[in-house]
N, C-alpha and C positions, 0 to 999 in steps of 0.2 A: 506495500500499501504507500501510493507513494505523499509525502507530508513536506513539508520547509523546515524550514534553518540557515536564517541569518540572510531570506529572502529568497534562499537557492533552491533546488527542486532534490531532497534525500529520499533514494529508496532504502527503504526499511528493512525489506526482505532482504537483500544482502545481508544484515550485517547478519543471519542467520548463516551466512556463509562464512561469516571467519573463524579462523582455526583458535580449537584449542589452543590455552597457554600449557606450556611445558610442564614436565615437574622437576621437581630436584636431580631422579634417574637420569636427567638428558644432559647434567653436568658434570664436569671432572672434576673442578676445584673451589673448596668456595670462603668468600669473604665475610666476615658479619661489619655489619657498620651500622652507627650509633646515626638515627634521626638529630635532626639537631629543634630546638625552639624556633629560627629562623628558617625554616626548609617547609612550614607549612605556608601556603599562600589567604588568601581574602574571603576562596570558600573552603578552607579549615581541612585540607589536604596537602599535603606536598605538590609543590610547582612542580609542573615536564623539565621545565629546566634543571632541577637539582638533580633529575632522573640522568639524564645526560653526565651529572657532575661525578655521582657516585657511579656509572658504565666507567668513566673513566678514571675514579682511584681505586675502585679496582682490581681494572688491569692493570696498570702502574704499581699499585702497591706488591702485584705478585710479581709483577718482571724484576722487584731490586726483592722483595724477599731471595728470587732466584738468585741474585748476582748478577743476571743478565741487562740489566737497566742502571745506566751513573750518569744522572740527567745532569748532573753535574760537569764531569768530565771526561764521560764516552766520546768513541770518533762517532758514532754510528745514534740518532735516534730516531723514536719513530713520528711523524704527520702525520697525524688524523685528516685523510682525503675523505669521508665516505658519513654518515651516522642513517640511523634508525631506529624509531620505537614504535612498539605498539604497546598499549595501556590496557590493562584488562580489569584492576582496580584498586581502589583507593590504597594507595600508604598517607600514611599520619605524624608526629611526634606523639607519641613519645614509643612509637615504632622501634625496633633491629629490625633492620634488615639486612640477609644474605645475600648474597653478591654470588649466584652461581655463574660459573668463567668456563668457555671451549671455544676452541678453537675448531671454525668452522672451513678454514682455506690458505691454506701456507703457498705462497708463490717465491718466485727469485726474491724479493725484494719486499714487499706485503704479503700482508696476515688481514685474515678478517678473526674478529672475536665476536663471540656470543656471549651476551651476559641476561640471563635471566636473578632479577628482582625479588623477592620471599619474602613475605609480609610476616614477621615475626616465626611459629611452627608454620605456616601455610605451606601445604604442598605444591600446592602451584602454583606459578610467578604474577606475582601481582604485575608485572614490566617485562617484557621482554626488546630487545635492543645489542644490534650492532654497532659496531665499526669497522673502518679500514686504517691500519695504521700503512705507509709506505717507510721502511725503515731510509734513512738518507744520511749521508755526510753530514756532521756538522758544522763544519767552516763553508761545504762549497751547495750546503741540499740540495746536490746529486744523488737519487738512488743507489746505492750499495746491496750486493747482493745477503742476505741473513748471515752475519756471522754465525759456526759453530754449535757455541755453547746458549744463542738465542734460537733455535735453529730446532736444537733436542729436549731446551724447552718446552716448547712451541708443540712437538708431535708426543711430548706426554699428554698434553690435554687432550689434541686432535677428537673430533668427536669423527 
């Protein structure tokens, strides 16, 4: 049944074709992240821009913990070239988010990370996103092949 939203025609029937959120079992690594008071917006839930910040925090924290990202002195850094997010349920302070991580694709100089954000103890993701890093030389910003240590770490959480 058609409806209007913001003056545009919206086909509500297609919403039933939307993929179901993945579960924790679909991810390979996990990082807990505490929401903050400032993460909530005027609607009382976590603002959409915060989801992207959590994606970035989860992936880069995981890389630092594995010793494959030195964002101060490393010769190779990852630049985000594409992102996306699908929202399934609200998250709000004081929820604890568990970010599930997996690698969907590894190229010669790029990687596609997929992240699920799980609210408290929920088994289904409240939000699912992705971003693509292209790894470049820190100085000249030209793509570099993934170094061996980074590639091995990524392969460890490949889906």
